[in-house]
N, C-alpha and C positions, 0 to 999 in steps of 0.2 A: 791476674793469674790466668794462664792458658791451660785448659783441661784437655787431656788426651785420653780416649777410651780404647783399651786393647780388648777387642771382642774375640773370644776364643770359645771353642765347643766344650772345653773341660779345664779344670784347674791344672796349673803347671804344664799347659799345652806347649808352651815355649819355655825351655829351661833358662833360668837366670834372667828372666825378662826385666825385672826391676833393677838388678845389678847393672845390666847393660844400659838401661835408661839413665840411671844416676851417673854412670861413667860418661855418657853422652852429654849430660848437663854440665859436668865439670869441664870437659874439653871445650864445649861451646862458650862457656863463661870466660875461658882464657883466650880463645882464638878470636871471638867476635865481640868481646866486651859487652855482652847482651844485658839489657836491663829488664828483659821479660823473665817471668818465673813460670815454670811448667810443672804440671802434676799429671802423672799417669795412673790410671786405675784399670786393673784387669777385671773384665766382666765376663762371666760364663753364661752363654745363651745358646740354646739349640736353634738351628735354622728355622724350624717350624714355629718358633715363638717370637721371631723377630718383629712381626707386624704389630704385636701388642706391647712391645717394649719401647719406653721413652728414654732417650739418651740425653743427659745433661752434660754436654761437652762441646768443645770447639772443633774437634777432628777425631775421626775413628781410624784405628789400625786393625786390620784383620787379614785373613788368608783364604785363598781358594774360593770354593763355592759360597762360603759364608760371606766373604768380602763382596762377591758378585751380587748376592741377595741383598746385602746392606745398601749397595749402590742403587739397586732398583727400588728399595723401600724408603730410603732416606734422601729426600730431595734437597734439604737445607744444609745438612752436615756433610762435609767432604769426607770421603772414605779413601784410605791409602791401602793398597794391596801390599802385603809382605811378599816380595818376590821369591821365587824358588830358582835360584841360579843353577847353572849347569853343574857347578861343583857339588851342590847338595844332591842333585839327581844322580850324579856319578857315584857319590858316597852310598846312596841307597841301593843302586844297581850292583855296586861292588859288594855290599853286604849281602845282597840276595845271592850273588854268585858264590861267595865264600861259604854261605850257610846252606844253600840248597843245590849248588852245582850249576850246570849250564842248562837249567830247565827254561822252557819258554816262559817269558815274563810279560804280564800285562800291567801297564801303568795307567791308573785311573785318576782323573783329576780335572779341574777346570782348565780352560784354554790357556789362561795366563800362568798356570802352574807347570804344565807338562809340554808346552809347545816345543817341537823339535826334538823330543826325547828319542824318537826312533832312529835319529842320526847317530846315536851313541851305541847302537848295536854292534857296529864293527869295532869300536874302541873297547867295549867290555867283552865282546865275543860271546854274546848270548842273544837268542831271538827276542825282540822287543816289539810290542804293539801298544799304541796309545788308544785310550777310550775317553772321549771328552764328556765330562759331567756338566750338564746344563742347569740342573737344579738339585737341591739336596734330597729329593725323593728318588733319584735315579741310581743311587749307590748299589742297591741290591740287583737291579735290572742289569747294570753294566758288569757287575761281578759274575752274574749268571751267564751273560753273553760271552765273557772272556773264557769261562770254563767250557762252554759249548764249543768255542773256537779252538780248544785244545791247550789253553794256557794254564800252567800249573802253579805259578807264583803270582800273587797280586801285590802291587806296590801302589799306595795311595794315602788318603787322609784318614782321620779318626773313624768316621762312620763306615768307610769302605773296608778298613782293616777289621773293625769289629764284626761286620757281617761275614767276612771271609773266615774269621776265627770261629764264628758260630757254625759254619758248614764244613769246618775242618780243612780249610784251604790255606796253604802256606802264604804268609803275608809279611810285608815290610812297610813300616810307617815312615813317611817322608818327614824328616825333622827339619826344623828351621834353624839355620846356623846363626851365629852371632852377627856375622857380616850382613845377612839379609835383614835382620831386625834393626841393625844400626842404620842401614839404608832407608828403611821404612820410617824410623823415628826422625831422621833428617828431613825426609819429604813431608812428614806430618807437621813438623814445626814450621817448615816453610809455608805450607798451606794455611796453618793456623795464624801465623803472623799476617799473611796477606789477607786472610778472611777478617781478622780483627781490624786491620786498616780499612778494609772495604766497609765493614760495619760502622766504624767511626765516621767514614765519609758519608754513608747513608744517613746516619743520625744527624750529622751536621746539615746535610741537604734537607732532611725533613724539618729540622728546627728552623732553617732559613725560610722554608716554605710556610710553615705554620705560624711563624712570628712576623711574617711580612704583613704590612698594612693592606696591600693590594691583593686582589684575588689573582691566583695563578692556576691555569689549567694547561696541562701538556697532553698531547695525543700523538699516536703514531699515524701512519698514512691510512690505516684501516678504520680510523675513527675510534680506536680503543683508548681509553683514558689511562695515562701513565702517571699523572700527578693531578691532584685536586686538593688545594690547601684549605685550611680552616676558614680563612678570610673569604674564599670562594663560597663555601657552604653558608656563611653568615650573610654575605651580600646577596646571594641568589636564593636564600632561604631553602637550601637543599638539605634534607635531613637523612637521606639514605646512608646506611653504614657501608654498603658494598658499592663504593664509587670507583675506586681504582680497579682497573681490569674490566670494568663495564664499558659499554659503548655510549658515545656521546648522545646518540639518538634517544636513548632511554633516560637520560638525565636532563638534558636541555631541550625544551619544546621548540618547535619550528618558529623561526623568526630571524631577525637580523643577527643576533648573537650566535644562533645556531649556524647560520650560513658562514659567518666569520670563522667559526671553529672547524668547519668541514671543508671549506674551499682553500685553495692554495694561495690566493692573493694575500699579501701582507697588508696590514692596516696600521696607521699612525694617528693616535689621538682622535678617534672617531666617537662622537656622542651617540649612544645607543639607548633606546628605551626598552627596559625589560621589567615587566610586571609593575608598572607605575614608578619605576626607579630609573633615573638617568645615570648611565655609566659612561666613563671615559675609557675607551678600549684601545689596546695596542696588540698587534700580532706579528710574530716573526716566525720564519720557517727554519727548522733545523736541517742543515745540509751535511752530507758526508760524501766527499769526492763528487761534488756538484749535483748529487742526487738528494732530493728532499726525503728525509726519513721520519720527519715528525713536525709538530707545530707547538708553539708556546703562545698562549694568549694571556695578557695581564689586563686588569681592569680595576677601577675604583668607583665608588659611589661619589657622584659630583658634589653632593652636599657634604660628604666627608672630606673631600679635597678643600672645600671652602673653609670648613672648620679647622682643618689642619693648617691651612695657610695662616689663619689668625693666630694659632698657637705658635707657629714658627716665627712669625713676626714678633710676637710677644717675647719669646725666649731668646731669639738670636739677636734681633736688632735693638732690643731695649735694655740690654745689660748696662747698668750704670745710670739709666734714666729713671731715677727714683726720687719722689718727693719726700723729704725727711721732716718737714715741719707740719705741725698741726695747729688748730686754733688755740690749744692749750699753751703753745709756745709764744703766743702774742702777749706781751706784758702791758698791762694798763690797769687803771683804777677809775678813769674818767667815764662819764656817761656817754660822751660823744664817740669814744672808742667802742663802748659797749653796743651802741647802735650800729656802728660799722661792722662789727663782728657778727651781730645778730642778723643783719641784712645779708652778709656773705654766706652764712649758714643756710638761710632760706634759698638764696640763689643757687647754692651748691646742689640742691636736690632737683634742679631742672637740667635740661640738656641744652639750654640756650647759651649763646655766646655772652661773655662778660667783659666789660671794659672797666679797668681800674684806673682811677685818676688821682694823682697825688704828687706832692713835691718830691724832690730828690731825698732819699733816705727815710721815706715814710713806711717802707716795708711792703712794697708792691709784690715782690716775689714771695715774701713770707705769706702774704694773703693768698696768692695764686696757688702755692703748694698746699696750704690749709684747705682751700676750696676743693682742690683735687682729692685730697685724702678724705674729705667729708662727703664726697659724691659717689655716684654709682660707677664712676670711672677709676676708683681708687686701686683696683686690682691691675689696672693697665699702667703703661709708662707715663712719666711726666717729663716732657722735653721742652727745654727753654732755649730761646734764641734771641739775641740782642740785635734788633733790626738796624741799629745805628752804629754797630761796631764793625760792619763789614762793607766793602765796596759792593756796588750793585751786582756785578757779574758773579762774585763769590756768594753773595747773599741768595741769589736766584738758585744756584746749584745746591746750596745748603738747605734751602726750603723745599725744593722739589726733586732733588737728586738728579743724576744724569746716567745715561746709558753708556755702554762700551764705545770708546772712540768719539764721544760727543764733542770733545775739544782737545787741543794739544795739552798733554800732561794729564789727561783724564785716566783714572784707573782702568786697567784692562777689563775688570769685571763690572765696571760701573759702580754706582754708589747710591744707596737709598737716601732720600731727603728726610728732613725732620718730620714732615707730615706722615711719611711711611713709618718712621720710627715711633710716632705717637699713636699709631693705630690702636683703637680700643682704649685710648687714654686721653691725656690732655696735652695740648701744645700751648706754651706760654710765649707770646710775642711781645717782648719788652721794647720800649721806645718805638712803638708802632708809628708814631708821627714822623719818624725818620725814614720810613720805607719809601723808595722811589715810586713815582706814579705808575710806571709800566708794570712793576711788581704788584702794586695795589690791584691792578686789573686782574692779574693771575690769581691773587689771593681771593678776590671777590668771586671768581668762577669756582674756586675750590669750596668756598663757603656755600655757594648755591648748589653745586652738583655733587659735592661730597666725593670727588674723585680727582686724581692728579695724573699728570703725564710727565715723565722724566725728560730732561733736556736731551735732545738727540734721539728721541724715541717716539713712537706713535701708539704704544701700548697704554691703555687706560687702566689705572689701578684704583679700585674703590677703596675708600678710607672711612673710618668711623672715629672722628676725633671731636673733642670739646675744645673750643678756642677761647683762651683768656688773653686779652690784649691789655697793655699798660702804657701809660704816657704821663709825663709831667707837664704836658702842654694842654691847652684847651683846644681839642680837635675842631670844635665848631668854628673857632676863629680862623682855622686853616683851610676851611672848605673852599673849593674852587681851584686855586693855583697850586696848593701844596697837598691837599688831601681830597680824595674822591668822596663826593656827597653820598653816593649809593653804598660805598664801603662803610662810611661812617654810620649809616643807619643799620647796616648789617651787624656792626660790632657793638653799637650802643643799645642793644636789646635790653641788657641789664647793666646799669652803671653803678659803681660804688665809689664814693668820694672818701679818700683816706685823709684824715685830719693831720695837720702838721703839729709840731710840738708847741708852737705859739697858740694853737687852738686848744691845747690840753696841758697847760703848765702844771696842773695838779698831778700829772704822771711823772714829772721829772725826777722827784726824790725817789719814787718807787723804782724807776728805771735805773737810777744811779746805784741803789742798793743791790739790785739784781745783777747789773753789769759787773760791779766790783766783786760780788759773790762768785760769779762765774770765773773771773780772773784768779781769785783766791783758790778755788778748787783746782785750777789748772796749774798754778805756779807754786802752790804750797806756801803762800805768804799772806799775811793779814795786814790790812791798813784800815784806818777809820777816818771819816771826814768829820771835822768839827761842825757844829751847827752853823757857824758863820760861813764855812766853806760851802755847805749845802745850799744855804740861802743865796749866796753869790751865784752858784751854778743855776739856781732856779730863775734868777732874774735876767738871764741872758736870752737873746733871741738867736736860735740856731738855724741858719739857712740850710744846713745839711741835715737837719732833723736828727732822728735817732742814730743814724750812722755817724754823724759828727759828734754827738754826745758820747757815743761809744768810743770814738777815737780819743777824745779829750780824757775820758776816764782811764783809758789804757795808758795814755801818756803820764798821767798823774800816778797811776799804779806802779809804773816802771821807775819813775824818778824818785819817789818818796817811800820811806819806811815808816811803819807804825801809824803816823798821824799826818793827815793832809789839812793844812790850815787855809784860811782865806787868802793869805798872801801867796801861798803856793798856787792856788787856783788862779789868782790875779796874774801871776807871772806867766803861767801857761796860756791864759787867755790873751795876753798881749801879743803872742806870736800866732794867734789863730785869725786867719784872714776873714772867715765867714761868720765871725761873731760880732755883733753890733758893738761899736766902741763904748767903753765903759763910761758912765756918768753917774755911777753909784757911789755913795759914801762908803769908805772902808774904815772900820773902827778897830783900833788896836786894844780896845777895852778900857782906855783912859780918856779918850777925847772923841769928838764928833767931827774933827777936821777932815777935809778931803785930802786924799793922798794922790799925788801926781804919779804918772807912769814911771818916771825916772826914780822917784823915791821908792816906789814899790820894787823896782828892779834892784835898787841898791840894798833894800831891806832883804830881798830874797837872797842875794849873793852873800850878804852878811850871815844869814841863817845857815846857808850851806857851809860857809867857811867855819862857823862856830861848831857845826856838827862834825866837821872833819878835823877839828883842832887846828885850823888854818893851814892844813897840808894841801898845797896847791895841786899836787899830783892827784890826790884823792878827790879833791873838790872838782877838778876838771873832769875826772872820770865820772863822778856822780851827775855833773851837769851835761855830760855828753859832748864836751868841746875839748879842743886841744889846750895845752898849758899856755901856748902863745896867745890864743884868743882870750883865755881867762885873764892873763896879765893885762891885755889891752882893755878889756872891759873894766877891770879893777881900777885901771888908771883913769878911764873916763868917768867912773863913778866916785873917784876919790877914796879908794879903799886901800891904796898901797901903803898907807901909814900903819896898817895892821901887821902884827908880827908874823913871821914865817917860821914854821917849825923846822 
């Protein structure tokens, strides 16, 4: 809501003021579709009391010498003069003539009220002289002067007419017409809207200054401070309350920062020492029509820039690079795995590089993520890259990033490499044995210097990362031709051997239970393994380790409902390439004879056909094969003699 104060010397000084104001609001609402709301209050104040009066409003409307006094006293609130148009003066002069005849008439008022009134003398046909009122204490003086000059009728404002009345001099009060007040209200609203917009702009400007991370100081060409934000006060340890409007010499002591502030030369990213603090300083000149009218200096604490850089890397570059596994997610019951987990926890608490060695499927990334989450780097990113999955050129750009235009097809903005992404966190280099030799040289330098340089750039970027490397090969056997010896010793500071399933067969049953349980929770389906099925699973050798065991369990879970038997397991295992060929006896519960693969497959097909009531369409669907393939296998196994539903 915009507040307008109508300041008058007495109540009802202007007839129907509120009615005119409401009418103005209605017309404005229709014509301008205004969203602003306005409120006007009439305030009665004598001129000699204005200095002690506080006005809570956006704009003031007043008249004559009262308006002039308000303008002199109120520097912040705009004041609108109610004009005294020629029409209102003519009405007052005409009233004087009809009331008192053609007597000499003195018109007393402020310059803005009665300017040009003497030119009306010929129109009204009476002698007229104007007396300019310069302050509210001159009323009596000017009335007396007019009488001494032979003027018999006084025309003027409230106090002028009151004094004339006291000394029995004829007088006419100059009234404000509806048109004059309407014009003043229009101007008051325009000023109030503009003032409100300017205030909002100033508030936004102040908020931008005060919430900026960097210090901002603005001065004019005289060295007077026009802006000095909160960050400037904090960085420079300036506690004075009266900064804006003061001169820079009184706030900033002599030194390089002071010279930058007072000299005209612009500055770009200069390091300046100020009271044992290093500042990164920039300065630009404010120009108007090629003339310098002021200066703006911005600066930051260098240590704050470094800290902010780390936060930016962490928040922007590392989205999605999160380690989700913990040591509690590693499933085992064996003592050999307990030793591996215990050793990994101990190594987690160091900052040294770690090398994980284990066969395919032993959980190298699971361990790497768990180590990260157990370490002091856990609040930082976890970034994984497979060194064997990318060609050399692409791997190099992925690891170290590249600058703008580093090569054909490169992003215009460049791209950070995984070492940058992993800043203050962990980088996991899987299949490290597959890294080309020339990239091994760059990796060695990164591990030694803890800094990287993007492809196509010469800027050195410091990094703080923990490196965990993994391999399923024995790196020692590759030294020389395939793997750098110095890099090997850099990586193998702490080595963890991850046991294969054949080294921990006692974990297989426990793993099966947990794997199936996870499938059941996901698919809302329950199946159980018979003891014979579990025993058969335990006696296999899984070259793919836990990953392969998980795949087999998933296949069994999808293929069968309710119960998984040994024959079901045997059938699935016959199609598994990386499981050692079976030489184990399978018992059907009645005999100890060995069952050949073909017999097992035949028995398996018989079981499926029985469960589907010999419906070939349903059986083929359950087996995951076409009806044609089912018919061919039934023929080869001698099962076509069975009925078809």
